[in-house]
N, C-alpha and C positions, 0 to 999 in steps of 0.2 A: 504493500500500500504506500502510496506517495505521501511523504511527510508534509509536503506543501499543501496537500488537500485538507488534512485535519487541522492544520495550523491557521487556516483562513479565519479572519475575524471580521464580523459584520461592521462596516464603517457607519458612523452616525451621520456624516455629511450626505445630504440627498444627492449632491452632484457626483458622488462616488459610488452610489448604490448600483447603478447600471453596470459600471465597470466590474464591481464585485460579482454581480450575478453572471456576467459573461465569463469571468475567470473561473468561477465555481463550476459552470457548465463544462468548460473545456477540461478542467482538471479532474473532476470527479465522476462525470457521467459514465465514462468507460471503465476507469480503473477501480473505483470503489462506489458502486451504485447505492449501497446502503447508507454510507456517510453522506453521499450526495443528497439522498432523499430527506434525511433528517435535517441537514443544514438548510436545505431549500425550504422545508416547511417551517422550521422554527426561526430561521435567520433571514435569508434572502427574501422570501415571499412577504413576511410581515414587515421587514424593513423597507422594502420597495413600496409596499402599500402605504406605509407611513410617509415615505418620501413624496408620494404623489399628492398628499393632502396639503392644503394651504391654510394660513391663518386669516381670520377676518381682519380687514384693514379699514380703519375709519377714513372716509373720504369727504365728510361734510357733516355739519351740525348747526342747529340754531344757536345764536349767541345771546339770547335772552328768553326769559319765560314769556308766555302769552296766555290769553284767556279764551275759553270757548263758552258759547251761550246757546240760546234756542235757535239761532239762525246758522246757516252754513258758514263755514270759515275756511279761508284759503291762506296757507302760509308758504313761504318760500325761503330757501337758504342756499348759500353757495356750496357747490361741490367741486371736486377736482378728480382728475384721472388717478388711478392707483399708481403708487411709486414703489411699493414694497411687496408684501406677501401676495397681494391680489393682482399683480401685473398680468396683463392678458397673455394667454398662451397661444402661440402660433397665430398671432394677430387677431384672435377672437376675443369676445367680451369675457368678463369674469364669469365663473360658473354659477355663483350663488350671490344673492343680494338680501340684506336684512335691514329692517327699519326698527329702530328702538325708540319707544315713546316712554319717557321717564318722569318720575316725580309728579304724578297726576294727583291733585288734591282739591278738596272742596269741603265746606262745612254743611252742605246739603246734598241730598241724593240728586242724581243727574241721569239723563237718558244715555243710551248707547249711541255711538256714532259710526256710520259707515265711512270707510276711508278709501279715497281715490288718489291715484298717482298721476301727476302731470296732465290734469284736465286743463284745456285752454281757458284763458281768462274770459269770464262772462258766459261760459257754456254751462249747460245743465249736466251735472255729474251723472244723472240717471241715463243720459244718452250715451254714456261710455261704460257699459257694464264690463267690458273686457279690461278696464283699467281700475276696477275695484280690487283692492288688495286685502280687504278683511273688515272686521268689526272691532270697534273699541268698546268692550263691555266694561261697565263701571260698577260691578257688584262689589260691595265692601268698601266703596270709595270713602265714605265718611269715617268709618272705623279705622281705616289705614292712614288717614290724614292727621298727622301730628300737629301739635300747636306750633312747632317751628316748621313751616312749610318749605323753608329753604334747605332743610336737612336732606342729605343725599338719600337717606333711607325712608323718607316720608312719602306717603301716598302709594299709588299703584304704578307699576311699570309693565310694559308689554314689549315683547320682541316678536316681530312678524317677518316670516320669510316671504319676500316679494319677488322671488326669482322668475316666476312665470310671467308676471307683468313686465318686469325689467327686460326679460328676453324678448317679449313681444314688442316693446317699444324700440329696442335696439334694432330688431329685424325690420321694423316698419319705418326706420329712420326718424322716429319721433322722440328718441331719448335726448334730453337736454343735458349735455355733458358738463355744463357750467352751473346750472341751478336745478334744484329739485322743488317741485310744487306738490303740496299735500293738501287735499281738501277733506274737511270734516263735515259730514251731513248728519245732523241729529234726527232721531226719531221724534214724532210728535210728543209734546210734554206739557203738562199743566203746571204752572208755577214758575218762579224765577230759576234761572240756571246760571251758575258762575263757577266754571271749572278752570283751574290753573294747571298748565302743563309746563313743567320745568325745562324739558329739553327733548328735541327730536334729532336723531342722528342716523346716518346711512353708513352701512358697512358692506364692502364687497369682499368676496372670497374667491 
């Protein structure tokens, strides 16, 4: 049995994983198939899978808190192209997109909101069902709202995967690479509504 085969060590650097797999294949497939199979399963296969994964990268966020009421609201914030973990692969878009809505507080109950991505100014969100990214449900809103509404752990927070809508907009050349526009459409509600949202952010992966 070749000593170079059993001495192979799985590298941690993703850029070296493919070279490792190639060396393992050449070295062990013929001379020691048992060791090859064990190393492939526990080392190369898992390491290569991990090397293919990327970390979410923050590409934009609101710079101030804002309020929601009984009427539809549209907010916008600047975004940028990925520079690190979410860099496009083979000139394609990022594989996944996530929207974080954080630090949602209120001293009164409030309706849920339908969320739409990149609706044109003045347009009816209901006319763009393919750009609806989900629902902002506010169950437990009052109970989770601390007296210090500026505290990072105060209120509700939501993370939505918006990959399908993001991919649709990119494919249709409707993705604004410089600004993100998010529309909140409340359900009918009796009584006053005053909901404070601390931050909205976009992550690409």
